[in-house]
C-alpha positions as CSV (number, residue, x, y, z in Angstrom):
1,X,24.9,22.7,-11.9
2,X,26.3,21.3,-8.7
3,X,24.1,19.2,-6.3
4,X,24.8,18.9,-2.6
5,X,23.2,16.0,-0.4
6,X,21.7,16.9,2.8
7,X,20.2,14.8,5.4
8,X,16.8,15.7,6.6
9,X,18.0,17.1,9.9
10,X,20.1,19.7,8.3
11,X,17.0,21.1,6.5
12,X,15.7,22.2,9.6
13,X,18.6,24.3,10.5
14,X,17.8,28.0,10.8
15,X,14.5,27.5,11.6
16,X,14.6,28.8,15.1
17,X,14.4,25.6,17.0
18,X,16.7,22.8,17.6
19,X,17.6,20.5,14.8
20,X,15.3,17.4,14.3
21,X,12.4,18.7,16.8
22,X,8.9,18.7,15.8
23,X,6.2,21.0,17.0
24,X,2.9,19.9,18.4
25,X,1.3,21.6,15.2
26,X,3.4,19.5,12.8
27,X,2.7,16.3,14.6
28,X,-1.2,17.2,14.5
29,X,-0.5,18.1,10.6
30,X,1.3,14.7,10.2
31,X,-1.3,12.8,11.9
32,X,-4.1,14.4,9.7
33,X,-2.2,13.5,6.6
34,X,-1.7,9.9,7.7
35,X,-5.3,9.5,8.4
36,X,-6.5,11.0,5.1
37,X,-3.9,8.7,3.3
38,X,-5.6,5.7,5.0
39,X,-9.1,6.7,4.4
40,X,-10.9,4.1,1.7
41,X,-11.4,5.7,-1.4
42,X,-12.7,4.8,-5.2
43,X,-9.9,2.1,-5.5
44,X,-11.4,0.4,-2.5
45,X,-14.9,0.7,-3.7
46,X,-13.9,-1.1,-6.9
47,X,-12.2,-3.8,-5.0
48,X,-15.5,-4.8,-3.4
49,X,-16.8,-6.5,-6.5
50,X,-14.3,-9.5,-5.5
51,X,-15.8,-9.9,-2.0
52,X,-17.2,-13.4,-1.6
53,X,-16.5,-17.2,-1.7
54,X,-14.6,-18.3,-4.9
55,X,-14.0,-21.4,-6.4
56,X,-11.0,-22.2,-9.0
57,X,-9.9,-24.7,-11.4
58,X,-6.5,-24.2,-13.0
59,X,-5.2,-26.5,-15.9
60,X,-1.5,-26.5,-16.7
61,X,-0.2,-28.4,-19.7
62,X,3.4,-29.6,-19.4
63,X,3.6,-31.1,-22.9
64,X,2.0,-29.5,-25.9
65,X,-0.3,-32.7,-26.7
66,X,-0.3,-34.3,-23.0
67,X,-2.8,-34.5,-20.6
68,X,-3.2,-31.2,-18.3
69,X,-2.3,-31.3,-14.7
70,X,-5.7,-29.9,-12.8
71,X,-5.6,-28.2,-9.4
72,X,-8.7,-27.1,-7.9
73,X,-9.0,-24.6,-4.8
74,X,-11.2,-22.3,-3.0
75,X,-10.7,-18.9,-1.7
76,X,-12.5,-16.4,0.7
77,X,-12.3,-12.6,0.1
78,X,-13.2,-10.0,2.7
79,X,-13.5,-6.3,3.2
80,X,-10.5,-5.5,5.6
81,X,-11.1,-1.7,6.2
């Protein structure tokens, strides 16, 4: 089987319009799809469990029997959609 690479503009040839032009209906459809893709869904709902103020303490050991290096921090998680 032989495959041919084509540029996106070539895909529009022969459809009764100038190559690369987009109709108003196509623009509206693209906008509708973009809005639908950006709408919060179940994955966003699951992330809400992490909303709030957080404190953290991290311990790192650089040597097997050595003392850990301890770092502390705080964080704030808010919903941005």
